[in-house]
C-alpha positions as CSV (number, residue, x, y, z in Angstrom):
1,M,44.9,33.2,-27.3
2,A,42.1,34.8,-29.1
3,E,42.9,36.0,-32.6
4,V,41.1,38.4,-34.8
5,Q,41.4,37.7,-38.5
6,V,40.5,40.4,-40.9
7,Q,39.7,39.7,-44.5
8,E,40.5,42.5,-46.9
9,K,38.5,42.8,-50.0
10,G,39.8,44.7,-52.7
11,G,37.3,46.7,-54.5
12,K,36.5,49.9,-56.3
13,G,35.6,53.0,-54.6
14,G,32.1,53.7,-53.5
15,K,30.4,53.5,-50.3
16,V,32.6,52.7,-47.4
17,R,31.3,49.8,-45.5
18,S,32.4,48.5,-42.1
19,K,34.4,45.4,-42.5
20,K,33.2,42.2,-40.9
21,Q,35.6,40.7,-38.5
22,N,35.7,37.0,-38.0
23,T,36.7,36.0,-34.4
24,R,38.1,32.6,-33.4
25,V,38.7,31.5,-29.9
26,D,41.7,29.2,-29.3
27,M,40.5,26.3,-27.0
28,T,44.0,24.9,-26.3
29,P,44.5,26.6,-23.0
30,M,41.1,25.6,-21.8
31,V,41.8,21.9,-22.7
32,D,45.1,22.1,-20.9
33,L,43.4,23.5,-17.8
34,G,40.7,20.7,-18.0
35,F,43.4,18.0,-18.0
36,L,45.2,19.6,-15.1
37,L,42.0,19.7,-13.1
38,I,41.3,16.0,-13.9
39,T,44.8,15.0,-13.0
40,F,44.6,17.0,-9.7
41,F,41.3,15.4,-8.6
42,M,42.5,11.9,-9.6
43,F,45.6,12.2,-7.4
44,T,43.8,13.8,-4.4
45,T,40.8,11.4,-4.3
46,T,41.0,8.5,-1.9
47,F,40.0,5.3,-3.6
48,S,37.7,2.9,-1.7
49,K,39.8,0.3,0.1
50,P,38.6,-3.3,0.2
51,N,37.2,-4.4,3.5
52,V,39.2,-7.3,4.8
53,M,38.6,-9.3,8.0
54,D,41.8,-10.0,9.8
55,L,42.2,-13.5,11.2
56,G,44.8,-13.8,13.9
57,L,46.6,-17.0,13.0
58,P,49.4,-18.4,15.2
59,A,53.0,-18.3,13.9
60,K,54.3,-21.4,12.2
61,P,56.7,-23.1,14.6
62,K,60.3,-23.4,13.5
63,E,61.7,-26.9,12.7
64,D,64.2,-26.9,15.6
65,Q,61.5,-26.0,18.2
66,P,59.4,-28.7,19.8
67,K,55.8,-29.0,18.8
68,P,53.5,-27.3,21.3
69,P,51.0,-29.6,23.1
70,P,47.5,-29.6,21.7
71,T,45.2,-27.2,23.4
72,E,42.4,-28.7,25.5
73,I,39.2,-26.7,25.6
74,K,36.7,-27.6,28.3
75,L,33.1,-28.3,27.2
76,S,31.8,-25.9,29.9
77,N,33.9,-23.1,28.2
78,S,33.0,-23.8,24.6
79,I,30.3,-24.3,22.0
80,S,30.7,-26.1,18.7
81,L,28.9,-24.9,15.6
82,L,28.4,-27.1,12.6
83,L,27.7,-25.3,9.4
84,G,25.5,-27.5,7.2
85,K,23.8,-27.5,3.8
86,D,20.8,-25.5,2.9
87,N,21.8,-22.6,5.2
88,K,21.4,-24.8,8.3
89,I,23.5,-24.5,11.4
90,F,23.7,-26.9,14.3
91,W,25.3,-26.5,17.7
92,H,26.2,-28.6,20.7
93,Q,28.2,-28.6,23.9
94,Q,28.8,-32.4,24.1
95,D,31.7,-34.8,24.1
96,P,31.9,-37.8,21.7
97,T,30.1,-40.2,24.1
98,S,27.1,-38.0,24.9
99,L,26.3,-36.4,21.5
100,T,23.1,-37.8,20.0
101,D,20.5,-36.7,17.5
102,Q,18.5,-35.1,20.2
103,N,21.2,-32.8,21.6
104,L,22.6,-31.7,18.2
105,N,20.4,-28.7,18.0
106,E,19.5,-26.7,14.9
107,T,19.1,-22.9,14.9
108,T,19.1,-20.1,12.4
109,Y,21.6,-17.4,11.4
110,D,19.5,-14.4,12.6
111,R,19.8,-12.5,15.9
112,E,17.1,-14.6,17.5
113,G,18.9,-17.8,16.5
114,I,22.7,-18.3,16.7
115,R,23.4,-14.9,18.4
116,K,21.2,-15.8,21.4
117,I,22.7,-19.3,21.6
118,I,26.3,-17.9,21.7
119,E,25.4,-15.3,24.3
120,K,23.6,-17.8,26.4
121,A,26.5,-20.3,26.2
122,K,29.0,-17.5,27.0
123,A,26.9,-16.4,30.1
124,G,26.8,-20.0,31.3
125,A,30.6,-20.6,30.8
126,V,32.6,-21.4,33.9
127,D,35.5,-19.2,32.9
128,K,34.1,-16.4,30.6
129,T,37.6,-15.2,29.7
130,K,38.4,-18.6,28.1
131,F,35.0,-19.1,26.3
132,T,35.8,-20.4,22.9
133,V,33.5,-20.9,19.8
134,I,34.6,-23.8,17.6
135,I,33.4,-23.4,14.1
136,K,33.2,-26.6,12.0
137,P,32.0,-26.1,8.4
138,T,30.9,-29.3,6.7
139,D,31.6,-30.1,3.0
140,D,28.0,-29.0,2.3
141,A,28.4,-25.5,3.8
142,V,28.6,-22.4,1.6
143,Y,31.0,-19.5,2.0
144,K,28.3,-17.0,2.8
145,N,27.3,-18.9,6.0
146,F,31.0,-19.0,7.1
147,V,31.2,-15.2,6.7
148,D,27.9,-14.8,8.6
149,I,29.3,-16.8,11.5
150,L,32.5,-14.7,11.5
151,D,30.3,-11.6,11.6
152,E,28.5,-13.1,14.6
153,M,31.8,-13.5,16.4
154,A,32.4,-9.8,16.0
155,I,28.9,-8.9,17.0
156,T,28.9,-11.1,20.1
157,K,32.4,-10.0,20.9
158,S,33.6,-13.6,21.0
159,E,37.3,-13.0,20.7
160,Q,38.4,-16.6,21.0
161,Y,37.2,-18.8,18.2
162,G,38.7,-21.5,16.0
163,V,37.9,-23.1,12.7
164,T,38.4,-26.8,12.4
165,D,37.2,-29.9,10.6
166,V,34.1,-31.8,11.6
167,K,35.1,-34.8,13.7
168,P,33.9,-38.3,12.4
169,W,31.6,-38.8,15.4
170,E,30.0,-35.4,14.7
171,K,29.7,-36.1,11.0
172,A,27.8,-39.4,11.7
173,I,25.3,-37.6,13.9
174,Y,25.0,-34.7,11.4
175,D,24.4,-37.0,8.5
176,R,21.6,-38.8,10.4
177,K,20.1,-35.5,11.4
178,V,20.0,-34.0,7.9
179,G,19.2,-37.4,6.3
180,N,22.2,-37.8,4.0
181,N,21.8,-41.1,2.3
182,G,25.5,-41.3,1.3
183,A,26.6,-41.0,4.9
184,A,29.2,-43.3,6.2
185,A,27.2,-45.4,8.6
186,T,28.7,-47.3,11.4
187,P,29.1,-51.0,10.6
188,A,26.6,-53.3,12.2
189,T,28.0,-55.6,14.9
190,K,27.2,-59.3,15.0
């Protein structure tokens, strides 16, 4: 607490003067209170939690259970998105025999691009409850584009989507479309 220290000067008689008093304030209780307040606010503050997107992945089958049959998705209920290099995205609703350079369509990542394409494909689906978006990132795709597509799935309320590899027949058309020189070309027949 505060203390008052008085200095006594010995002296001879004479005029009586009022004695100067030196005051000193003890800061220890105030420092203790400061640390208590800092500790209180640190424990009561909620720290920002990282935003994480949940991906619903199927459970891994047990070894003694038979392997489930592969899921067949009809072309009329699906759309395939190929994430390419240089922020390009391509889409199609074709099977291996009918996919060509002309019907592998390019669009953009904005709301007038891929969002409209997904909504149009969903509206034209035979069974809207089974509409599935198949996302196929190429080796040239960047992570940001993948996150953008996952955001579009949430925006367009496309609850059924899958991520898979680009099929070889799609890769060949994609390479021709973007002009990859090192593409694996189909061998010439004699």
